[in-house]
C-alpha positions in Angstrom: -13.7 -0.4 2.7 -16.9 -1.6 4.3 -18.0 -5.1 3.7 -21.6 -3.8 3.3 -22.7 -3.2 -0.3 -24.5 0.1 -1.3 -28.1 0.2 -0.3 -30.6 0.7 -3.1 -32.5 4.0 -2.9 -36.0 2.4 -2.9 -37.7 -0.8 -1.9 -38.5 -1.8 -5.5 -34.8 -1.4 -6.4 -33.9 -3.6 -3.4 -36.4 -6.3 -4.5 -35.2 -6.3 -8.1 -31.5 -6.4 -7.0 -32.3 -9.3 -4.7 -33.9 -11.2 -7.6 -31.0 -10.6 -10.0 -28.1 -11.2 -7.5 -27.6 -14.8 -6.4 -27.0 -15.6 -2.8 -24.2 -18.0 -3.4 -21.4 -18.4 -5.9 -19.0 -21.2 -6.9 -15.3 -20.5 -7.2 -15.7 -20.5 -11.0 -18.4 -17.9 -10.8 -16.1 -15.6 -8.8 -13.1 -16.3 -11.0 -15.1 -15.4 -14.1 -16.6 -12.3 -12.6 -13.3 -10.9 -11.4 -11.1 -12.3 -14.2 -9.1 -14.4 -11.8 -7.9 -17.9 -11.7 -9.5 -20.3 -9.3 -5.9 -20.8 -7.9 -5.7 -17.1 -7.0 -9.0 -17.3 -5.1 -7.8 -20.4 -3.3 -4.6 -18.5 -2.4 -6.6 -15.6 -0.9 -8.5 -18.3 1.1 -5.3 -19.8 2.3 -4.2 -16.4 3.4 -7.3 -16.1 5.5 -8.9 -13.3 3.4 -11.8 -15.5 2.3 -13.6 -18.3 4.2 -16.3 -19.9 2.0 -18.8 -22.4 3.3 -17.8 -26.0 2.6 -20.3 -28.6 1.2 -18.2 -31.7 1.0 -15.3 -30.7 -1.2 -17.2 -27.8 -2.8 -16.6 -24.2 -1.8 -19.7 -22.1 -1.6 -19.1 -18.3 -1.6 -21.8 -15.9 -0.3 -22.2 -12.2 -0.8 -19.8 -11.5 2.1 -17.0 -13.5 0.4 -17.8 -11.8 -2.9 -17.5 -8.3 -1.3 -14.3 -9.3 0.6 -12.8 -10.5 -2.7 -13.7 -7.3 -4.3 -12.1 -5.4 -1.5 -9.0 -7.5 -1.7 -8.6 -6.8 -5.4 -9.2 -3.0 -4.8 -6.5 -3.1 -2.1 -4.1 -4.9 -4.4 -4.8 -2.4 -7.2 -3.9 0.4 -4.7 -0.6 -1.3 -4.0 -1.5 -2.6 -0.5 0.0 -5.8 0.8 -2.1 -8.7 1.7 -1.2 -8.2 5.4 -2.5 -4.6 5.2 -5.7 -5.8 3.5 -6.2 -8.5 6.1 -5.7 -5.9 8.9 -8.4 -3.7 7.4 -10.8 -6.6 6.9 -10.1 -7.9 10.4 -11.0 -4.5 11.9 -14.5 -4.9 10.6 -14.8 -8.3 12.2 -13.5 -7.0 15.5 -16.1 -4.3 16.1 -18.6 -4.4 13.2 -18.0 -0.7 12.8 -16.7 1.0 9.7 -15.0 3.7 11.8 -11.8 1.8 12.8 -11.7 0.2 9.4 -11.9 3.6 7.6 -9.4 5.2 9.9 -6.9 2.3 9.2 -7.6 2.6 5.5 -6.9 6.3 5.6 -3.6 5.6 7.3 -2.6 3.0 4.6 -3.7 5.3 1.8 -1.7 8.3 3.2 1.4 6.0 3.5 0.8 4.7 -0.1 0.3 8.3 -1.4 3.6 9.4 0.3 5.5 6.5 -1.2 4.1 7.2 -4.7 4.8 10.9 -4.5 8.4 10.1 -3.5 8.7 7.6 -6.4 7.3 10.3 -8.8 10.0 12.8 -7.5 12.7 10.1 -8.0 11.4 9.4 -11.6 11.4 13.1 -12.4 15.0 13.4 -11.3 16.1 10.3 -13.3 14.2 11.7 -16.4 16.0 15.0 -16.1 19.3 13.2 -15.8 18.5 11.2 -19.0 17.6 14.4 -20.8 20.9 16.0 -19.8 22.9 13.0 -20.9 20.9 12.8 -24.2 21.7 16.5 -24.9 25.3 15.9 -24.1 25.5 12.9 -26.4 23.8 14.8 -29.3 26.2 17.7 -28.8 29.2 15.5 -28.9 27.9 13.7 -32.0 27.4 17.0 -33.7 30.9 18.2 -32.8 32.5 14.9 -33.9 30.9 15.2 -37.3 32.7 18.4 -38.0 
């Protein structure tokens, strides 16, 4: 979950990407891009996950904040808590290395995978119970019709 974006494969690709990608965004720009409300973005800011530059009362978001927002949303999609996401983002701030960030992310992913696998097992058990009860109900209905 590095805060760095993918590097273009050539210098010309880098130049064209720089021309098409703005250096700053308004809160509305980010809300539109990520299909969020501005309130949600302000909430992430209040939680310390984003820290836009202030110009008077306006918030100005740079590429760093855009990438962080993208990582927050990815973490949420994976079922991570905001505290877990913050821990991972803070690791990058602490040593500017992806290593500790990636190790922590792997820990969180393993934990999430274990939880989901347990939930899947629980769901399978409940579905089997439902099937057994349905069969019993159908059998009883069939026998009561005779």
